[in-house]
HTML snippet that shows the backbone in 3Dmol.js (N, CA, C, O; Angstrom):
<script src="https://3Dmol.org/build/3Dmol-min.js"></script>
<div id="view" style="width:600px;height:400px;position:relative"></div>
<script>
const pdb = `
ATOM      1  N   MET A   1     -13.764  -3.255  -6.314  1.00  0.00           N
ATOM      2  CA  MET A   1     -12.587  -4.014  -6.438  1.00  0.00           C
ATOM      3  C   MET A   1     -12.100  -3.967  -7.878  1.00  0.00           C
ATOM      4  O   MET A   1     -10.886  -3.982  -8.082  1.00  0.00           O
ATOM      5  N   GLY A   2     -12.971  -3.911  -8.905  1.00  0.00           N
ATOM      6  CA  GLY A   2     -12.518  -3.872 -10.266  1.00  0.00           C
ATOM      7  C   GLY A   2     -11.727  -2.648 -10.598  1.00  0.00           C
ATOM      8  O   GLY A   2     -10.758  -2.721 -11.354  1.00  0.00           O
ATOM      9  N   GLN A   3     -12.136  -1.461 -10.022  1.00  0.00           N
ATOM     10  CA  GLN A   3     -11.314  -0.247 -10.379  1.00  0.00           C
ATOM     11  C   GLN A   3     -10.001  -0.283  -9.641  1.00  0.00           C
ATOM     12  O   GLN A   3      -9.018   0.257 -10.148  1.00  0.00           O
ATOM     13  N   ALA A   4      -9.926  -0.895  -8.459  1.00  0.00           N
ATOM     14  CA  ALA A   4      -8.609  -1.017  -7.771  1.00  0.00           C
ATOM     15  C   ALA A   4      -7.671  -1.777  -8.611  1.00  0.00           C
ATOM     16  O   ALA A   4      -6.524  -1.377  -8.813  1.00  0.00           O
ATOM     17  N   GLU A   5      -8.178  -2.956  -9.143  1.00  0.00           N
ATOM     18  CA  GLU A   5      -7.273  -3.830  -9.943  1.00  0.00           C
ATOM     19  C   GLU A   5      -6.861  -3.078 -11.206  1.00  0.00           C
ATOM     20  O   GLU A   5      -5.705  -3.195 -11.613  1.00  0.00           O
ATOM     21  N   GLN A   6      -7.757  -2.301 -11.857  1.00  0.00           N
ATOM     22  CA  GLN A   6      -7.416  -1.546 -13.057  1.00  0.00           C
ATOM     23  C   GLN A   6      -6.264  -0.543 -12.702  1.00  0.00           C
ATOM     24  O   GLN A   6      -5.242  -0.461 -13.382  1.00  0.00           O
ATOM     25  N   TRP A   7      -6.494   0.169 -11.651  1.00  0.00           N
ATOM     26  CA  TRP A   7      -5.488   1.153 -11.214  1.00  0.00           C
ATOM     27  C   TRP A   7      -4.176   0.571 -10.951  1.00  0.00           C
ATOM     28  O   TRP A   7      -3.133   1.085 -11.354  1.00  0.00           O
ATOM     29  N   PHE A   8      -4.243  -0.590 -10.218  1.00  0.00           N
ATOM     30  CA  PHE A   8      -2.992  -1.301  -9.876  1.00  0.00           C
ATOM     31  C   PHE A   8      -2.278  -1.819 -11.131  1.00  0.00           C
ATOM     32  O   PHE A   8      -1.056  -1.715 -11.241  1.00  0.00           O
ATOM     33  N   HIS A   9      -3.020  -2.360 -12.046  1.00  0.00           N
ATOM     34  CA  HIS A   9      -2.443  -2.837 -13.325  1.00  0.00           C
ATOM     35  C   HIS A   9      -1.786  -1.658 -14.049  1.00  0.00           C
ATOM     36  O   HIS A   9      -0.648  -1.782 -14.504  1.00  0.00           O
ATOM     37  N   ALA A  10      -2.476  -0.519 -14.166  1.00  0.00           N
ATOM     38  CA  ALA A  10      -1.960   0.585 -14.889  1.00  0.00           C
ATOM     39  C   ALA A  10      -0.640   1.063 -14.281  1.00  0.00           C
ATOM     40  O   ALA A  10       0.304   1.400 -14.997  1.00  0.00           O
ATOM     41  N   LEU A  11      -0.592   1.087 -12.866  1.00  0.00           N
ATOM     42  CA  LEU A  11       0.637   1.516 -12.236  1.00  0.00           C
ATOM     43  C   LEU A  11       1.845   0.557 -12.575  1.00  0.00           C
ATOM     44  O   LEU A  11       2.963   0.946 -12.912  1.00  0.00           O
ATOM     45  N   ARG A  12       1.472  -0.666 -12.442  1.00  0.00           N
ATOM     46  CA  ARG A  12       2.512  -1.743 -12.652  1.00  0.00           C
ATOM     47  C   ARG A  12       3.016  -1.747 -14.099  1.00  0.00           C
ATOM     48  O   ARG A  12       4.196  -1.982 -14.355  1.00  0.00           O
ATOM     49  N   THR A  13       2.084  -1.479 -15.056  1.00  0.00           N
ATOM     50  CA  THR A  13       2.447  -1.438 -16.489  1.00  0.00           C
ATOM     51  C   THR A  13       3.469  -0.368 -16.725  1.00  0.00           C
ATOM     52  O   THR A  13       4.367  -0.546 -17.548  1.00  0.00           O
ATOM     53  N   ARG A  14       3.360   0.780 -16.002  1.00  0.00           N
ATOM     54  CA  ARG A  14       4.323   1.941 -16.086  1.00  0.00           C
ATOM     55  C   ARG A  14       5.448   1.801 -15.144  1.00  0.00           C
ATOM     56  O   ARG A  14       6.137   2.782 -14.865  1.00  0.00           O
ATOM     57  N   ASP A  15       5.685   0.584 -14.615  1.00  0.00           N
ATOM     58  CA  ASP A  15       6.845   0.364 -13.778  1.00  0.00           C
ATOM     59  C   ASP A  15       6.836   1.283 -12.419  1.00  0.00           C
ATOM     60  O   ASP A  15       7.864   1.663 -11.858  1.00  0.00           O
ATOM     61  N   VAL A  16       5.565   1.562 -12.006  1.00  0.00           N
ATOM     62  CA  VAL A  16       5.489   2.277 -10.741  1.00  0.00           C
ATOM     63  C   VAL A  16       5.328   1.261  -9.580  1.00  0.00           C
ATOM     64  O   VAL A  16       4.407   0.444  -9.578  1.00  0.00           O
ATOM     65  N   PRO A  17       6.241   1.335  -8.605  1.00  0.00           N
ATOM     66  CA  PRO A  17       6.139   0.412  -7.483  1.00  0.00           C
ATOM     67  C   PRO A  17       4.797   0.557  -6.776  1.00  0.00           C
ATOM     68  O   PRO A  17       4.434   1.644  -6.325  1.00  0.00           O
ATOM     69  N   ALA A  18       4.061  -0.557  -6.683  1.00  0.00           N
ATOM     70  CA  ALA A  18       2.687  -0.432  -6.143  1.00  0.00           C
ATOM     71  C   ALA A  18       2.460  -1.840  -5.521  1.00  0.00           C
ATOM     72  O   ALA A  18       3.070  -2.848  -5.876  1.00  0.00           O
ATOM     73  N   ARG A  19       1.524  -1.788  -4.567  1.00  0.00           N
ATOM     74  CA  ARG A  19       1.024  -2.990  -3.909  1.00  0.00           C
ATOM     75  C   ARG A  19      -0.533  -2.884  -3.889  1.00  0.00           C
ATOM     76  O   ARG A  19      -1.070  -1.804  -3.644  1.00  0.00           O
ATOM     77  N   LEU A  20      -1.222  -3.961  -4.138  1.00  0.00           N
ATOM     78  CA  LEU A  20      -2.659  -3.936  -4.014  1.00  0.00           C
ATOM     79  C   LEU A  20      -2.981  -4.710  -2.809  1.00  0.00           C
ATOM     80  O   LEU A  20      -2.711  -5.907  -2.713  1.00  0.00           O
ATOM     81  N   VAL A  21      -3.575  -4.006  -1.863  1.00  0.00           N
ATOM     82  CA  VAL A  21      -3.967  -4.681  -0.550  1.00  0.00           C
ATOM     83  C   VAL A  21      -5.419  -4.671  -0.447  1.00  0.00           C
ATOM     84  O   VAL A  21      -6.065  -3.633  -0.593  1.00  0.00           O
ATOM     85  N   VAL A  22      -5.977  -5.867  -0.184  1.00  0.00           N
ATOM     86  CA  VAL A  22      -7.415  -5.972  -0.193  1.00  0.00           C
ATOM     87  C   VAL A  22      -7.776  -6.359   1.234  1.00  0.00           C
ATOM     88  O   VAL A  22      -7.226  -7.303   1.799  1.00  0.00           O
ATOM     89  N   TYR A  23      -8.707  -5.612   1.799  1.00  0.00           N
ATOM     90  CA  TYR A  23      -9.245  -5.856   3.187  1.00  0.00           C
ATOM     91  C   TYR A  23     -10.610  -6.510   3.014  1.00  0.00           C
ATOM     92  O   TYR A  23     -11.595  -5.799   2.815  1.00  0.00           O
ATOM     93  N   PRO A  24     -10.706  -7.787   3.078  1.00  0.00           N
ATOM     94  CA  PRO A  24     -12.008  -8.500   2.842  1.00  0.00           C
ATOM     95  C   PRO A  24     -13.132  -7.909   3.803  1.00  0.00           C
ATOM     96  O   PRO A  24     -12.997  -7.691   5.007  1.00  0.00           O
ATOM     97  N   GLY A  25     -14.243  -7.700   3.047  1.00  0.00           N
ATOM     98  CA  GLY A  25     -15.473  -7.242   3.720  1.00  0.00           C
ATOM     99  C   GLY A  25     -15.516  -5.759   4.020  1.00  0.00           C
ATOM    100  O   GLY A  25     -16.451  -5.277   4.660  1.00  0.00           O
ATOM    101  N   SER A  26     -14.525  -5.044   3.568  1.00  0.00           N
ATOM    102  CA  SER A  26     -14.413  -3.645   3.927  1.00  0.00           C
ATOM    103  C   SER A  26     -14.941  -2.778   2.770  1.00  0.00           C
ATOM    104  O   SER A  26     -14.958  -3.179   1.607  1.00  0.00           O
ATOM    105  N   SER A  27     -15.377  -1.543   3.168  1.00  0.00           N
ATOM    106  CA  SER A  27     -15.958  -0.575   2.151  1.00  0.00           C
ATOM    107  C   SER A  27     -14.895   0.580   2.083  1.00  0.00           C
ATOM    108  O   SER A  27     -13.799   0.518   2.639  1.00  0.00           O
ATOM    109  N   HIS A  28     -15.313   1.563   1.392  1.00  0.00           N
ATOM    110  CA  HIS A  28     -14.428   2.767   1.288  1.00  0.00           C
ATOM    111  C   HIS A  28     -14.273   3.476   2.605  1.00  0.00           C
ATOM    112  O   HIS A  28     -13.331   4.237   2.825  1.00  0.00           O
ATOM    113  N   LEU A  29     -15.216   3.208   3.471  1.00  0.00           N
ATOM    114  CA  LEU A  29     -15.166   3.896   4.787  1.00  0.00           C
ATOM    115  C   LEU A  29     -14.436   3.043   5.922  1.00  0.00           C
ATOM    116  O   LEU A  29     -14.602   3.266   7.121  1.00  0.00           O
ATOM    117  N   PHE A  30     -13.673   2.119   5.452  1.00  0.00           N
ATOM    118  CA  PHE A  30     -13.125   1.198   6.515  1.00  0.00           C
ATOM    119  C   PHE A  30     -12.279   1.930   7.513  1.00  0.00           C
ATOM    120  O   PHE A  30     -12.142   1.476   8.650  1.00  0.00           O
ATOM    121  N   LEU A  31     -11.679   3.102   7.113  1.00  0.00           N
ATOM    122  CA  LEU A  31     -10.893   3.852   8.029  1.00  0.00           C
ATOM    123  C   LEU A  31     -11.671   4.387   9.178  1.00  0.00           C
ATOM    124  O   LEU A  31     -11.102   4.697  10.225  1.00  0.00           O
ATOM    125  N   LEU A  32     -13.014   4.511   9.007  1.00  0.00           N
ATOM    126  CA  LEU A  32     -13.842   4.973  10.046  1.00  0.00           C
ATOM    127  C   LEU A  32     -14.582   3.974  10.814  1.00  0.00           C
ATOM    128  O   LEU A  32     -14.825   4.158  12.007  1.00  0.00           O
ATOM    129  N   ASP A  33     -14.965   2.894  10.167  1.00  0.00           N
ATOM    130  CA  ASP A  33     -15.765   1.841  10.811  1.00  0.00           C
ATOM    131  C   ASP A  33     -15.301   0.467  10.555  1.00  0.00           C
ATOM    132  O   ASP A  33     -16.013  -0.463  10.934  1.00  0.00           O
ATOM    133  N   GLY A  34     -14.114   0.221   9.916  1.00  0.00           N
ATOM    134  CA  GLY A  34     -13.633  -1.045   9.653  1.00  0.00           C
ATOM    135  C   GLY A  34     -13.048  -1.809  10.833  1.00  0.00           C
ATOM    136  O   GLY A  34     -12.997  -1.305  11.955  1.00  0.00           O
ATOM    137  N   ARG A  35     -12.619  -3.001  10.567  1.00  0.00           N
ATOM    138  CA  ARG A  35     -11.962  -3.767  11.616  1.00  0.00           C
ATOM    139  C   ARG A  35     -10.669  -3.074  12.114  1.00  0.00           C
ATOM    140  O   ARG A  35      -9.895  -2.577  11.295  1.00  0.00           O
ATOM    141  N   PRO A  36     -10.429  -3.034  13.415  1.00  0.00           N
ATOM    142  CA  PRO A  36      -9.225  -2.319  13.934  1.00  0.00           C
ATOM    143  C   PRO A  36      -7.982  -2.856  13.275  1.00  0.00           C
ATOM    144  O   PRO A  36      -7.094  -2.062  12.962  1.00  0.00           O
ATOM    145  N   SER A  37      -7.852  -4.150  13.040  1.00  0.00           N
ATOM    146  CA  SER A  37      -6.700  -4.821  12.496  1.00  0.00           C
ATOM    147  C   SER A  37      -6.440  -4.251  11.073  1.00  0.00           C
ATOM    148  O   SER A  37      -5.300  -4.053  10.653  1.00  0.00           O
ATOM    149  N   HIS A  38      -7.561  -4.002  10.361  1.00  0.00           N
ATOM    150  CA  HIS A  38      -7.407  -3.459   8.965  1.00  0.00           C
ATOM    151  C   HIS A  38      -6.970  -1.931   9.056  1.00  0.00           C
ATOM    152  O   HIS A  38      -6.101  -1.500   8.299  1.00  0.00           O
ATOM    153  N   ARG A  39      -7.507  -1.236   9.869  1.00  0.00           N
ATOM    154  CA  ARG A  39      -7.162   0.188  10.063  1.00  0.00           C
ATOM    155  C   ARG A  39      -5.689   0.313  10.515  1.00  0.00           C
ATOM    156  O   ARG A  39      -4.971   1.193  10.042  1.00  0.00           O
ATOM    157  N   GLU A  40      -5.234  -0.592  11.454  1.00  0.00           N
ATOM    158  CA  GLU A  40      -3.831  -0.595  11.907  1.00  0.00           C
ATOM    159  C   GLU A  40      -2.888  -0.913  10.738  1.00  0.00           C
ATOM    160  O   GLU A  40      -1.868  -0.255  10.536  1.00  0.00           O
ATOM    161  N   ASP A  41      -3.263  -1.924   9.996  1.00  0.00           N
ATOM    162  CA  ASP A  41      -2.425  -2.321   8.909  1.00  0.00           C
ATOM    163  C   ASP A  41      -2.284  -1.215   7.815  1.00  0.00           C
ATOM    164  O   ASP A  41      -1.204  -0.980   7.273  1.00  0.00           O
ATOM    165  N   TYR A  42      -3.409  -0.568   7.531  1.00  0.00           N
ATOM    166  CA  TYR A  42      -3.361   0.531   6.550  1.00  0.00           C
ATOM    167  C   TYR A  42      -2.534   1.652   7.037  1.00  0.00           C
ATOM    168  O   TYR A  42      -1.757   2.217   6.267  1.00  0.00           O
ATOM    169  N   SER A  43      -2.664   2.032   8.357  1.00  0.00           N
ATOM    170  CA  SER A  43      -1.943   3.093   8.881  1.00  0.00           C
ATOM    171  C   SER A  43      -0.370   2.811   8.853  1.00  0.00           C
ATOM    172  O   SER A  43       0.433   3.695   8.554  1.00  0.00           O
ATOM    173  N   ARG A  44      -0.016   1.585   9.169  1.00  0.00           N
ATOM    174  CA  ARG A  44       1.393   1.159   9.154  1.00  0.00           C
ATOM    175  C   ARG A  44       1.912   1.233   7.759  1.00  0.00           C
ATOM    176  O   ARG A  44       3.013   1.747   7.563  1.00  0.00           O
ATOM    177  N   ARG A  45       1.191   0.750   6.759  1.00  0.00           N
ATOM    178  CA  ARG A  45       1.637   0.782   5.411  1.00  0.00           C
ATOM    179  C   ARG A  45       1.678   2.249   4.888  1.00  0.00           C
ATOM    180  O   ARG A  45       2.532   2.549   4.054  1.00  0.00           O
ATOM    181  N   LEU A  46       0.869   3.092   5.303  1.00  0.00           N
ATOM    182  CA  LEU A  46       0.854   4.492   4.926  1.00  0.00           C
ATOM    183  C   LEU A  46       2.155   5.207   5.487  1.00  0.00           C
ATOM    184  O   LEU A  46       2.842   5.931   4.767  1.00  0.00           O
ATOM    185  N   VAL A  47       2.426   4.976   6.721  1.00  0.00           N
ATOM    186  CA  VAL A  47       3.657   5.512   7.396  1.00  0.00           C
ATOM    187  C   VAL A  47       4.877   5.020   6.606  1.00  0.00           C
ATOM    188  O   VAL A  47       5.747   5.810   6.239  1.00  0.00           O
ATOM    189  N   GLU A  48       4.925   3.793   6.367  1.00  0.00           N
ATOM    190  CA  GLU A  48       6.119   3.164   5.644  1.00  0.00           C
ATOM    191  C   GLU A  48       6.274   3.779   4.277  1.00  0.00           C
ATOM    192  O   GLU A  48       7.398   4.060   3.863  1.00  0.00           O
ATOM    193  N   TRP A  49       5.221   3.993   3.580  1.00  0.00           N
ATOM    194  CA  TRP A  49       5.300   4.579   2.171  1.00  0.00           C
ATOM    195  C   TRP A  49       5.832   6.071   2.273  1.00  0.00           C
ATOM    196  O   TRP A  49       6.740   6.480   1.549  1.00  0.00           O
ATOM    197  N   VAL A  50       5.209   6.838   3.208  1.00  0.00           N
ATOM    198  CA  VAL A  50       5.583   8.252   3.287  1.00  0.00           C
ATOM    199  C   VAL A  50       7.078   8.291   3.678  1.00  0.00           C
ATOM    200  O   VAL A  50       7.833   9.065   3.089  1.00  0.00           O
ATOM    201  N   THR A  51       7.521   7.474   4.658  1.00  0.00           N
ATOM    202  CA  THR A  51       8.821   7.429   5.127  1.00  0.00           C
ATOM    203  C   THR A  51       9.842   7.116   3.970  1.00  0.00           C
ATOM    204  O   THR A  51      10.895   7.733   3.813  1.00  0.00           O
ATOM    205  N   MET A  52       9.413   6.115   3.205  1.00  0.00           N
ATOM    206  CA  MET A  52      10.277   5.645   2.104  1.00  0.00           C
ATOM    207  C   MET A  52      10.390   6.733   1.051  1.00  0.00           C
ATOM    208  O   MET A  52      11.483   6.964   0.535  1.00  0.00           O
ATOM    209  N   HIS A  53       9.296   7.411   0.714  1.00  0.00           N
ATOM    210  CA  HIS A  53       9.276   8.332  -0.422  1.00  0.00           C
ATOM    211  C   HIS A  53       9.590   9.784  -0.050  1.00  0.00           C
ATOM    212  O   HIS A  53       9.610  10.656  -0.919  1.00  0.00           O
ATOM    213  N   THR A  54       9.834  10.045   1.239  1.00  0.00           N
ATOM    214  CA  THR A  54      10.290  11.404   1.565  1.00  0.00           C
ATOM    215  C   THR A  54      11.674  11.352   2.158  1.00  0.00           C
ATOM    216  O   THR A  54      12.079  12.311   2.816  1.00  0.00           O
ATOM    217  N   ASN A  55      12.415  10.297   1.964  1.00  0.00           N
ATOM    218  CA  ASN A  55      13.829  10.146   2.322  1.00  0.00           C
ATOM    219  C   ASN A  55      14.087  10.460   3.802  1.00  0.00           C
ATOM    220  O   ASN A  55      15.067  11.138   4.113  1.00  0.00           O
ATOM    221  N   ARG A  56      13.273  10.006   4.682  1.00  0.00           N
ATOM    222  CA  ARG A  56      13.395  10.250   6.091  1.00  0.00           C
ATOM    223  C   ARG A  56      14.024   8.986   6.766  1.00  0.00           C
ATOM    224  O   ARG A  56      14.223   8.969   7.980  1.00  0.00           O
TER     225      ARG A  56
END
`;
const viewer = $3Dmol.createViewer("view");
viewer.addModel(pdb, "pdb");
viewer.setStyle({}, {cartoon: {color: "spectrum"}});
viewer.zoomTo();
viewer.render();
</script>
């Protein structure tokens, strides 16, 4: 969590639009074995980000 917060802070300090999303109780492997609701939320956010930043 500490490194995620540092990365988020560094991005925001440089005026990079960023969101810090924390999935409680999850590890780095949550995409494989995490709660379905967390995986669904992550996937939705990823698609939204790609769509927004590729002008589609």
